[in-house]
C-alpha positions, 0 to 999 in steps of 0.5 A: 500499500502507498505511504501517505503523501502530502498532496493537494488533498491534504492541506496541512503537513501538521495538525497539532491536536490539543494545542490549547493544553499545557504541553500543546501551547509549547508544541505550537511555539516549537512548530512556529519556530521550525516552520522553515525546516518543512518540506521545500522550506515551508510547513503548512500547519494548523492547530485543533482542539475543542474550543475555537476561543482557546485555540485563538488565544494560544496563537495570540500568545505564540505570536507574542512570545516569538514576535511573529504577529503573522501567526494569528492569520496564517495558522488555521484553527480546526475545532475537533473533540475526542468525544466526536468521531466525525470531527476527528475524522474531518481533522485527520483527512486534512493532515499528513501528520497529527501531533496528538497532545491530549492526555492522559492517553489511556482516556483520550488517546485511542479515538485519535489513533483510530481516526488517524489510521482510518483516515490516512494520517500519521500519528505522533504522541508524547505518551509515557503510558506503556499500557496505552502504547502497547495496546495501540500496537496490539489493536492497530498494528496490522491496520496501520501497516495495510494503510501505510500509516505510521503511529509512533508513540512516546516521541517526547521526553518519554522516550526519545532521549532514552530510546535514541540514546541506546541506538546512538550508544550502539552506533558509537560502540566498536564491536558488539554492544550487549548491555546498557544502563542509563542514569537520568539526572534533572537540575533546576535553577534557583526558582526550583521546578515542577511538572504539570499534573497531567503526568501525575494523573497518568502515573496514578492510573498506570499504577492502579492498572498495572495488572491489565498491562501484564495481561495485555503483554501476554496477548503478544505471545512474544518469545523472550529476547536472547541474552548475548554475553553476560546477563545484566544484573538488576539493581535494588530499589534504592542504591548509591550510584558510582556512575552519577555519584548520588542515590538512584532508583529504578526509573518508573516511566515507559523508557524500559518498555519502549527500549525493549520494544525497539530492541525486539523490532531491530532483532526481528527485522534487522537481525541486530544483537538485542541490547539489554537495558536498565533504567535508573533516575538520580534522587540526590542526597539523604534528605531527598530519599526520606521525602521520596520514601514517605511520598512513595509509601503514601502513593502506593497505599492511596492509589489502590482505592478510588477515594485515594486516587481522588485525593491524589488527583485533587492535591498533586502538590501536597502528595508529591512535595511540590514536584507536580502542580496544577499550574505547571512550571513558570517560563522562568523555572523552565529556562533554568532547568536541564536534564542529563541521561548518561548511558553506560554500555558494555560489550565485546570487541570485534575479535572476542567471542561473546560466548567466551567470558565477560564483556571486555569493552565499555562505552559511555555516552551522554544525552543532555538538553533543556528542561525535559517536560515542556522544552525538550518534549516539544523539540523531540516531538516536532523533530520526529514529525519533520523527519517523517516529512523530510525522510520518508525513505529512512522509515521502515518499509511499511506503516504500523505502530512503532517506537521512536527507535524502530521508526527512526533508527536509520534516519538523521533524527539524532543530527536534527536533535543535536541542532536543536539543543538535545545533544548526543555525545561520547565521553 
């Protein structure tokens, strides 16, 4: 089946759905900033959502922030609602790619994926919810392949730095890379930082529903990926990491599941050696650990009951010690924040047989960038879309539901990110 192409029948390269949401407004600004990188130096785009008034306000705000008054008249507004399938279908028919910013995706994601697949638009989201991501693969993988449509999940801070970081580490390694551990550290400036509570809600429902994720995974009938070389040891629930010189915990987002899906795809489609992966996040010193343990125990207890979930959703600041808030971070907080992923890989030099003894070579790479939620995420999402538009030949041979690493392993996405402030380097 032919891929979706931009043509006169599709007036827009990109439609941003959920443009008036907290993250959506920053995606609008990022698309406006990078419009000259579209096919042949132009990008035709529109914004979409439930409220015409709110969408116009977002355009006005972006026009002010970027000193581009023309945005108000040049960018079209489409009214579409997750609860109205006809409006979604009409939106998808007009777009080559829909950037879906409406979360939590477990509640609002599937109708948009369905409309995209049925109406021939590619779909990119920034979900960090494994149950949604893997559910879409199970339910829409073959239909998307038939239609030549690409549905690419987790194209934000969950999980482009982690997934493309593992791919980059493998590309830079001389020999056979067999295992990688990543350590995430986040820095904020004097104003501190926080995350908008949409992410908090996703975490609450994700943990409450973890049983369903296990039964969903059984439906794929996957055989375990082969382990090449030494088996990667899992670390404890809390440990002091010599790699980042602070206490660390297992990373609870979608990165491990996304990386594993990518490695499965590369192994099955390209006969690559699967890379084992462990993901961890730094939590700082002893004071932070006490806070984290207290908040963690409370969270685990409350999330099991519907009244507890209501409490957590109503008071995100109180239960997360200010990490999550209904207002989200200020622009000043964002400007002073940054992230760093350090990847520690091991494997075998070309002259060494992996079945004979321990890995004999190591590599360390870093992916670093600006504030992760609302600066790095829009950059990653928009560059993923521009890669689809500009490099269709670098994508997998057929459409389907993909992880970023599976979709973009052969593209120049990493170079594009480097140019926009998400930097990949070898140490």
